[in-house]
C-alpha positions in Angstrom: 357.5 -122.8 -49.8 360.5 -123.8 -51.8 359.6 -121.4 -54.6 357.4 -118.3 -54.5 357.1 -118.2 -50.7 360.6 -119.1 -49.7 361.5 -115.5 -48.7 358.2 -114.5 -47.2 357.7 -114.1 -43.4 354.4 -114.6 -41.5 353.0 -117.3 -43.7 350.1 -119.3 -42.2 348.6 -122.5 -43.7 344.9 -123.3 -43.3 343.2 -126.5 -44.2 340.4 -128.8 -43.0 342.7 -130.8 -40.7 345.2 -129.6 -38.2 348.5 -131.4 -38.8 352.2 -130.9 -39.4 353.8 -131.6 -42.8 357.5 -131.6 -42.3 358.4 -128.3 -40.7 355.1 -126.6 -41.6 352.0 -126.5 -39.3 348.6 -126.5 -40.9 345.7 -125.0 -38.9 342.2 -126.3 -39.0 340.2 -123.4 -40.4 336.9 -125.1 -39.5 337.2 -125.9 -35.8 335.4 -122.7 -34.9 332.4 -123.3 -37.2 329.2 -123.5 -35.2 328.9 -126.9 -33.7 325.2 -127.4 -34.6 326.0 -126.6 -38.3 328.9 -129.1 -38.4 326.8 -131.9 -36.9 323.6 -131.4 -38.9 325.1 -130.5 -42.3 326.1 -133.1 -44.9 328.7 -130.7 -46.3 330.7 -131.6 -43.2 330.5 -135.4 -43.7 334.0 -135.4 -45.2 335.3 -133.2 -42.4 334.0 -135.6 -39.7 335.2 -138.7 -41.5 338.6 -137.3 -41.9 339.0 -136.3 -38.3 337.8 -139.7 -37.2 340.4 -141.5 -39.3 343.1 -139.1 -38.1 342.2 -139.6 -34.4 342.4 -143.4 -34.9 345.8 -142.9 -36.7 344.4 -144.4 -39.9 345.3 -143.4 -43.4 343.2 -140.4 -44.5 344.3 -140.8 -48.1 341.4 -143.3 -48.5 339.2 -140.2 -48.7 341.1 -138.7 -51.6 338.7 -137.9 -54.4 335.6 -138.3 -52.3 332.5 -136.6 -53.8 329.8 -134.4 -52.2 326.8 -136.7 -51.8 324.5 -134.0 -52.8 326.5 -133.0 -55.9 328.4 -136.0 -57.2 330.4 -133.9 -59.7 332.0 -131.8 -56.9 334.7 -132.9 -54.6 333.7 -133.1 -50.9 336.8 -131.2 -49.9 335.9 -128.3 -52.3 332.4 -128.1 -50.7 334.0 -127.4 -47.3 336.2 -124.7 -48.7 333.5 -122.0 -48.6 333.2 -122.2 -44.8 336.9 -121.4 -44.3 337.2 -117.9 -45.6 335.9 -115.7 -42.8 337.1 -118.1 -40.1 340.6 -117.9 -41.7 340.6 -114.1 -41.5 339.6 -114.2 -37.8 342.3 -116.7 -37.0 344.9 -114.8 -38.9 344.1 -111.6 -37.1 344.2 -113.3 -33.7 347.8 -114.5 -34.5 349.0 -111.3 -36.3 346.8 -108.2 -35.7 349.7 -105.8 -36.5 350.2 -106.4 -40.2 349.5 -103.6 -42.8 348.3 -106.1 -45.4 346.8 -109.6 -45.5 347.0 -111.7 -48.6 345.0 -114.9 -49.2 346.2 -117.3 -51.8 345.6 -120.9 -52.8 348.3 -123.6 -52.9 348.6 -123.2 -56.7 348.7 -119.3 -56.7 352.0 -117.7 -57.6 352.8 -114.2 -56.2 355.3 -111.9 -57.9 356.5 -110.5 -54.6 358.8 -107.8 -56.1 355.8 -106.2 -57.7 353.5 -106.8 -54.8 355.8 -105.1 -52.3 356.4 -102.2 -54.7 352.7 -101.6 -55.2 351.5 -102.0 -51.6 354.3 -99.8 -50.5 352.5 -96.8 -52.1 349.1 -97.5 -50.6 347.7 -96.6 -47.2 346.7 -99.7 -45.2 344.7 -97.5 -42.9 342.1 -97.3 -45.6 339.6 -100.1 -46.3 341.1 -101.8 -49.3 339.7 -105.0 -50.8 341.6 -106.0 -54.0 341.3 -108.9 -56.3 340.4 -110.2 -59.8 336.7 -109.6 -60.2 334.2 -112.4 -60.8 330.4 -111.8 -61.1 327.8 -114.3 -59.9 324.2 -113.3 -59.8 325.2 -109.6 -59.8 327.6 -109.9 -56.9 331.1 -108.7 -57.8 333.8 -110.5 -55.7 337.5 -111.3 -55.7 338.3 -114.7 -57.2 340.0 -116.6 -54.5 342.4 -118.5 -56.7 343.8 -115.3 -58.1 344.4 -114.1 -54.6 342.7 -111.6 -52.3 344.4 -108.6 -50.7 342.9 -106.9 -47.6 344.2 -103.9 -45.8 344.6 -103.7 -42.1 341.6 -101.4 -41.8 339.5 -103.8 -43.8 340.5 -106.7 -41.5 339.7 -104.5 -38.5 336.3 -103.9 -39.9 335.6 -107.6 -40.2 337.2 -109.0 -37.1 336.8 -106.2 -34.5 334.0 -103.8 -35.6 331.8 -106.8 -36.5 333.2 -109.3 -34.0 331.8 -112.8 -34.4 331.1 -112.3 -38.1 332.2 -115.8 -39.1 329.7 -117.5 -36.7 326.9 -115.2 -37.9 327.6 -116.0 -41.5 328.1 -119.8 -41.1 324.3 -120.6 -41.7 324.2 -118.3 -44.7 327.3 -119.8 -46.2 325.6 -123.2 -46.5 323.5 -122.1 -49.5 326.3 -120.3 -51.3 328.7 -121.7 -54.0 331.9 -120.4 -52.6 333.6 -118.6 -49.8 335.1 -115.8 -51.9 331.5 -114.9 -52.8 330.4 -115.0 -49.1 333.2 -112.6 -48.2 332.1 -110.1 -50.8 328.4 -110.3 -49.7 329.4 -109.7 -46.1 331.5 -106.7 -47.0 328.7 -105.2 -49.2 326.5 -105.3 -46.1 329.3 -103.5 -44.2 329.6 -100.9 -47.0 332.9 -102.0 -48.7 333.1 -103.0 -52.4 335.8 -104.9 -54.3 338.4 -102.9 -56.1 339.1 -104.9 -59.3 342.8 -105.0 -60.2 342.6 -107.6 -63.0 344.8 -108.3 -65.0 347.5 -107.6 -62.3 345.8 -110.4 -60.3 345.0 -113.1 -62.8 343.4 -116.5 -62.9 345.7 -117.6 -65.7 349.0 -119.3 -65.5 351.8 -118.1 -67.8 351.3 -120.8 -70.3 347.5 -120.1 -70.7 347.8 -116.3 -71.0 346.5 -115.2 -74.4 348.4 -112.6 -76.4 347.8 -111.1 -79.8 345.1 -109.2 -81.6 341.7 -109.4 -80.0 343.0 -110.2 -76.6 342.9 -108.0 -73.5 345.3 -105.0 -73.6 347.5 -105.9 -70.6 350.9 -105.8 -72.5 352.5 -103.2 -70.2 350.5 -104.1 -67.1 352.6 -105.4 -64.2 351.9 -109.0 -63.0 351.0 -109.6 -59.3 349.5 -113.1 -59.1 348.8 -116.1 -61.4 346.8 -119.2 -60.7 346.8 -122.9 -61.5 350.6 -123.3 -61.5 351.9 -126.8 -60.9 355.0 -127.3 -58.7 357.1 -127.5 -61.9 355.5 -124.2 -63.2 356.4 -122.5 -59.9 359.9 -123.7 -60.0 360.5 -122.6 -63.5 358.9 -119.1 -62.9 361.0 -118.7 -59.7 364.2 -119.4 -61.7 363.0 -116.9 -64.3 362.5 -114.2 -61.7 365.9 -115.0 -60.2 367.6 -114.5 -63.6 366.1 -111.0 -63.8 366.6 -110.1 -60.2 368.9 -107.2 -61.1 366.3 -105.6 -63.2 364.6 -102.8 -61.1 361.7 -102.5 -63.5 358.4 -104.2 -62.5 357.7 -107.5 -64.3 355.0 -107.0 -67.0 352.9 -109.3 -69.0 355.1 -108.3 -72.0 358.1 -109.7 -70.1 356.3 -113.0 -69.5 355.9 -113.5 -73.2 359.1 -112.0 -74.4 361.5 -113.3 -71.8 359.8 -116.4 -70.4 357.6 -118.0 -73.1 358.9 -117.0 -76.5 362.1 -119.0 -76.5 360.1 -122.2 -76.1 357.8 -121.5 -79.0 358.6 -122.8 -82.5 357.0 -123.8 -85.7 355.9 -127.1 -84.2 355.9 -129.1 -81.0 355.1 -132.8 -80.6 352.7 -134.1 -77.9 351.7 -130.5 -77.2 348.5 -128.6 -76.9 348.9 -124.8 -77.3 345.3 -124.3 -76.4 344.3 -123.3 -79.9 341.2 -125.5 -79.3 340.3 -123.9 -75.9 336.6 -123.2 -76.2 336.5 -119.9 -74.4 339.4 -118.2 -76.2 338.4 -119.9 -79.5 335.0 -118.3 -79.3 336.2 -114.9 -78.2 338.8 -114.5 -81.0 336.9 -116.2 -83.8 338.9 -119.4 -84.1 338.3 -121.8 -86.9 337.9 -125.6 -86.8 338.6 -127.6 -89.9 339.1 -131.2 -90.9 342.6 -132.0 -92.1 344.3 -135.3 -92.6 347.8 -134.2 -91.3 349.6 -131.7 -89.2 351.2 -130.3 -92.3 347.8 -129.5 -93.8 346.8 -127.8 -90.5 350.0 -125.7 -90.6 349.2 -124.7 -94.2 345.6 -123.8 -93.2 347.0 -121.4 -90.6 349.4 -119.9 -93.2 346.5 -119.3 -95.5 344.5 -117.5 -92.9 346.1 -114.1 -92.3 344.5 -113.9 -88.8 346.0 -117.2 -87.6 348.8 -117.1 -85.0 348.8 -120.7 -83.9 347.3 -124.1 -84.6 347.0 -127.5 -83.2 346.2 -130.9 -84.8 344.6 -133.8 -83.0 343.2 -136.8 -84.8 341.6 -135.3 -87.9 340.7 -131.9 -86.3 342.7 -128.8 -87.0 342.2 -125.8 -84.7 343.2 -122.4 -86.1 343.8 -119.9 -83.2 343.7 -116.1 -83.6 345.7 -115.5 -80.4 349.0 -116.8 -79.0 349.2 -119.1 -76.0 352.0 -121.5 -75.0 350.0 -124.4 -73.6 351.2 -127.7 -72.1 352.1 -131.2 -72.8 349.4 -133.6 -74.1 349.9 -137.3 -74.5 348.4 -139.2 -77.4 345.0 -140.7 -76.9 342.5 -142.8 -78.9 342.1 -139.9 -81.3 345.8 -139.8 -82.0 348.6 -137.6 -81.0 348.4 -133.8 -80.5 350.8 -131.5 -82.2 350.9 -127.7 -82.1 352.6 -124.9 -83.9 352.9 -121.1 -84.1 353.2 -118.9 -87.1 356.5 -117.3 -85.9 356.8 -114.8 -88.7 353.3 -113.4 -88.0 354.0 -113.4 -84.3 357.3 -111.6 -84.8 355.6 -109.0 -86.9 352.9 -108.5 -84.2 355.6 -108.2 -81.5 357.5 -105.6 -83.5 354.4 -103.3 -83.4 353.9 -103.6 -79.6 354.9 -100.6 -77.4 358.1 -100.5 -75.3 356.9 -100.5 -71.7 358.7 -97.3 -70.6 356.1 -96.2 -68.1 354.7 -99.0 -66.0 351.7 -98.0 -63.8 349.8 -99.9 -61.2 346.0 -99.5 -61.3 345.8 -97.7 -58.0 348.7 -95.3 -57.6 348.1 -93.9 -54.2 345.6 -93.8 -51.3 
């Protein structure tokens, strides 16, 4: 609320416990879940335990990190999350049925509101719009919740009014699903509405993990709407960045994020830093190279010798040669040694000089 949401009206917070945190009220998204499902479902053990502690005015922090008894690798609180989605929509509509657009985000989702307002302003909320960053599980295409979900007024009307009581009807079916954003998409498919994918405008990446360079997605001149997994510090820094360019009427693009926000912090080397050259997903997609080197200097030379290398990181005796550019984050030394990272700045500068100037910036859906 002190950064990306500080100027936004009509913000509602939903959780698995109704409480006040300073001046903000948190609504219990689960208090309308079918009673029989709550009482007979181990998914709700955490929910019941938390409410019991709260009612006895005991410290609920003792439950922090509690695991799902049926899936010990998963947090019990995360298991509850899938039951919140449709109930949250119904509760939000009950409080504010007169909005043109409804946007669902997580606590670590950052919204570029200048772009968001500009884009939604050219669209018709009286049409059934369901926007997000597409994820596919078992053939179901749905909007990734962490990247944010945008629903038009007509879409919300379809869920809450036309199909009144949808949340209660879907509660039993939710139990066997992985996640609530998937459940929402399955429900809307039954009602005849499909997701409109607007990736990379809505993204699951944070600025420091966005890949740039050859072999990466072509989103250079695409405007940014949302980003995910930002820490409070990340949000504060990006808010300050937006404030510095507040007089710029041009939509913020991914090119701006690299050129104006990240680039000045990149250098030939950074201590105690992981620039994600070793990230398995990006490493595999762009053909990264892993080699054994005894020093950071040898790793830097290995990057210099490979004309496709844009960045590198050295940890212990492992040298990761990356074919894309990412900024990364701090990484403290561990038993394997310290982590150091670097970028081939001359190669990066050459690549940047060949990128287009973003004169015409277009949103993926221009009207409708």
